[in-house]
N, C-alpha and C positions, 0 to 999 in steps of 0.2 A: 590595362586591366585584362587578363584572360579570363574567360568563363569554362569551366571543366564540368562535366556531369557525369554520375554513374547511376545507372537504372537497373537496380535489382529487382524492383517492381515499383508499380507508381505509388504505393503506399511509403516506401522508403527511399524514394528517389532524393538524392542529395545534390545540391549544387555547390561546388568548391570556387571561391573567388581568389584567383592568384595575383597577389601585388608584388612587385619588385621591392626589394629592401634598397637601403643606402648604396650598399656595394654592387647593386645591379646583377649579381650573380646569385643570390638567394631568393626565393619567394616565400612569402607567408601565405598559409592557405586557411581561409576561413568557411568552415562547413556550415552550411544553412541547417538548423535542426529540423529533423522529420517531424510530423505531427505523429508523436507516439500514443495518442489516443484511437487513432484509426487501426483497424483490424485487417491483417492480410487476408484472414478466411472468413471475409463478411458473411458467408454462406452459413456460419455456425454462430453468429451473432444473436444475443438474446436481447430482451428489452431491459431498459435502465431498470424498471421497477421489479423484473425478474432478478437481474444483477445484484439489486439492493437486498433482495429476499434471500440470497445464498449467503451472503455476510450473517443475515439474521439467524440462519441454520447451521451454519458452521461451527464445530466448537472453538477453532481457533483459527488466526490468519497468521501469514509469515510477514514480518516488517523487513523491508529492505531500507538501507540508508547507507550513508558514508561515514565510515568510522572517523575518528580524530586523526589517524595518521593518513587519511585519504583512501583506505583501501574498502571494499564493498564488505559490508556486515549484514547479516540476516538473522532474525529471531523470531521464534514462535509466541503468539501473545493471545490471551483471552480479551476479545475486543466485544463491545456493546454499541449498537448503532442508537442514537436519539436523533431522528431526523437525518440532517445533513452533517451530523457530527460523528465521530467515532471516539470512543474513549477506552483507556487501558490504564492500568496501575504499574508499578515500577517501584524498585528501590530508589532512595533518595540519591545515591551516587552510583558510578559505576560506568563502563564502557557505553551502554547503551544511553543512559542519561547524558554524559558528556557530549557524545555524538550528536543527540537531539538538538542539545543545546547550541551546538557549533554549525551544523547544518540541518535545518528543520524540514527540508524537502523530502518527503519519505514517498513510499510505494509499498502498498499491501496487497498481498495475494491470498485469495482464499479458494480451495478446491473442495468440491462436495463429491462424494462418493467415487474416486477414483477406481476403475475395474479394469484390468488387463483383459483384453479381448485377444487371445491368442491367434485365432483362426484369420482375423482381420489385421493382425501384426500392428495393433492400435490400443490406445488407452480411452476407454469411455469415461466422461467427467462433465462437470459443470464447473466453471469457474468465473471468478470475479478479480479484476484488477483495479485498485483504487490508488490514485494520485492526490497528494494534498500536502498542506503544510501543518506541522504539528506544533503545539504550543503547550507550555507547562501550566498546568491549572494551579493557582496558588491562593485563590479564594477558599476559605475555609468551607463555606456551606455549598459551593460548586462542586467541591473536591467530595463532600459527603454525598451530595447528590448523585454523582458520577460513581462512587463506589456502592451507593444503593442500587443503582442501575445493574451493576456487574453482578451483585448478588442475586438481585431478582431474576436474572437472567441465566446466572450458571448454579444458583443454589437456591432453587425457588420453594423447595419444600421447607427450608430453614426459617423459623420465625424471625422476627426482628430481635427478640431476645438472643436467640443463638447467633445472629451476626450483630451483636452488639459492637463489635470492633470498629464496625464503620462508623459510630458515634465518635471514637477516639483515634480511629485509624489515620484521618487527614493530617494529623501532626507528624506522623512518622511514615507516611506512604506518598509516594510520588504517584501524580495524576496527570494524565496527556490527554490532550483532546487535538484530533486530526479534523480539520475543515476539508471535506471532500470537494476538490477542485474538477476531478473526472472519475468518472466509474464507467468501466466495460466489461461485459460478460459474454462467455462463449461456452458452447458445449458440443460435445461430440457423443452422440447417442444412437449413432447408425451401427447396425450390426453386420454390415456388409459392403 
């Protein structure tokens, strides 16, 4: 067994183990997965609490997942956080729903106040990346609770009467819950 390594940086260092196959001419390469929760620019890291607060302030997050045909797929979502869980709603069928059922590992990106800083040739921002596993919420009362949380967050001025669809909505609305497995945040607010 041969050991090969490549080092783009300490965070993304990979080790490949080369094993000969039966015909001794071909090799199988197993790549060790890098720790994707470590940040290359640790000097821009923000605390976990600040990263969670970004989620609470952003109007939407971008959900990244693997589509049913194996290709990357991303979609913007309204998300509400309830402790270590994120909730969003969907249609009852479609590419997103089918993809989530097939491969529940997801990643969400939230970016707050991106501003182009031309003189610095950079973008000023605060962002959060969440990784986790999504599950479909099927319990009627839990779906209603999640929909109420979404309404309270995104349309707080509407009364319960005006959002009465929450009471019947769980029958015709998909609701999903992401258990946060990791969360990282960073920011670039330097002007020079």
